[in-house]
N, C-alpha and C positions, 0 to 999 in steps of 0.2 A: 352839588352842581350837576349830576348825572340825571336828578330829578327834572331838572330845568331843561336840559337837552332832551331827554326822552319825552317831555310833555310837548315841548315846542316845535321837534324837528319836522320837516316837510320832505318827504321822500321826491326822488327828482320827478318821477312821474305824476307826483301830487294827488295820488290815491290814499286812502285809508289804509292803514297797514299794523295790525296789532304787534305784530314783530317788532317794528321799529318805533310806534308810536305807542305810548303807555296810556295815553287818554282814549285809546280804543281797546285795548287791550283789558283794563278795568272798568266795570260797568257804572254808570252813571258819573264818571270822574269829570265834572265839570270845571270850569275855569275859578268858580268861588272856591271850590274843595280844594283845588290845586293851589290856591294862594294861601289857605290855611296849612296846607301840608309842607309848603316850601318854607313858608314862614314861621307862624306861632307855633305850631306843631314841634319844632324842632328849638326854636329859639328859646320858648318859655323853661321849658326843661332844662336845656343847655344853661342858661343863666341861672336858675335855682341850683342847679347841682354843683357849679362852680364855688358856692358858698361852703360846700360841705368837702369838697375834693381836698381843697387847701389842707384840711385838718387830716385828712388821709396822708397826704405828702408829708406832714410834720410827724407822723407816728407810724409809719412803714416804709419798706424798702420803696424808693422811688423809682428804681428801675425796674420792679415787677410791677407797681402800679401802672405805668406807661405802657409797657409791652403787653401785659393782661388786656388793658383796656384798648390796645391797637388791634388785637386779637378779636376780643368782643365787639369792637365796632365793625371790623371787617366781616364778621359773621351776620351783622344786620344787613352788610350788602348783599352776601349769599342768600340771607332770608327774604331779600325784596324781590331776588330774581325769582322766587317761587309763588308771590304773592298774587292772589287771586280777586282779591278785593279791595276796598278805599280802606276799610278799619284796619286789613292787615298792613297796609303801605303805613297806617296810622302809626301803629306799634313799633313797626321797624325804624321810623323816622323818631320816634319818642325815645327808643333805646341809643338811637345815634346819638342823639343829644346828651343822654345821661353819659355814655363813655366818652364821647371827644371831650366832655367838661374834664375828663382824665388828664388832658394834655398839659395845659398851662402850668398849674401850681407845680407838678414835679419837674418839668423841664427847665422853669426859672431858677427852682430850687438847685438841680443838678448843676446848673451853669455857675450859679455862685459857688459852687464846690470844687468844680471842674478848673475854675480859671481863677486868677488873681484879680485882686480888685483893679490893678491897673491895665488888664485885658478885658475886664468884663461888659464894658460898652461895648467893646467891638463884637465879643460873643454873642451880646442879646442882639447886634445888628445883622450878624449873620444868620440868627435864628430869624428873626423878623423876615430877612431875604427869602429863607427857604419857604416861608409860609406863603409868601405872593408867589414866588415862582411855581410853588407847587399849585396855585389856584389859577394859575395862566396856564399851565400845563394840562389841566384839567379840561381844556376846551378841547383837547384830543378826543375826548370820550364823543364828540360829534362824527369824526371820522371813524371810531370804533362801532359806534350804532348802526351808523350807516352800512359797516360791513357785514355784523354780526347780530345786530338787533340789540334792544334794551336789557332783554333778561341775560343774555348771555355775558354783555358787558358787566354790569353788576356782579354776576358770577366771579367773571375772570379778575376784577377789580378787587373783589373781597378776598380771593387766594392770593393776589399779589400782596396784598395787606397781612395776612396772617403769615406769609413766607417772611416779608421784611420784619416782623415782630419777632419771629423765631430767630433771625439773625440777631437783632438786638439783644434776645434774651444770651445768646451765645457769645458776644463780643464784647458788650456793654458790661461795665464794672460800676458797681455803687460806692462813690467815694464817700470819705469820712466828712460828718457834717460838721461845719465849721472849720475846716482846715485851715483858711486863710483869715480866720478871725483873729483880733488880738489875743495874744498869749495868756493873759489873765482872763478872759471870758473861757478860754478853752480848759484852763485849769479848774475853774468853777464848774465847769459839765462834768469833767472828770471827777471832781471831789462828789458832787452830787450822785453820779452813777455809782461811784463808790459806796457811798453811804446807802443808796437803794440795795444795793446788791449784799451789804452786811446785814440789812434789815430782811431781805430775803431768806438769808442762810442762819439766821439766827433762831437758835432750838425753841420752841414754845413750852413753857413750863406749866 
């Protein structure tokens, strides 16, 4: 969202100002290049990475996956504030897509283990509500860019994202997987884990 505002914003005096308008701060930043940057550069890598982040969410701590990804995509915002060329912006957008692909799989998995089946639909609705509210609040970047410029806005948003991720690390807990699944399924999982533990500790002759 910031990239769209920073590219299209028009100062009140109508003058070209690289402090507020990213298209005048980055050399040869044409409308065609902007369309690639705002669309395909992010979407292709995001959509591809999602196919693999689900596997990560199944095999590592979902809390750490989500929080570390939040720190890393916030770092891309900070990195964008220092970009001098179009290709540097592309790299930041690609990394943003890769790291933001880590949102959905662990989030939905955590919801399924934090809430029982009878509350899960409501929990998913609240999660979706937060996404759209966040998207609408991103329009506040218009006011922020007009006040401090696009580079400072990217830097501030990145720092805020890192702070929120660190709070998440401190207050979020990793729930047991399958805690609301039928008892038989849980017992089968426990038995399988016990068998794996026995194999790991069995001495080699």
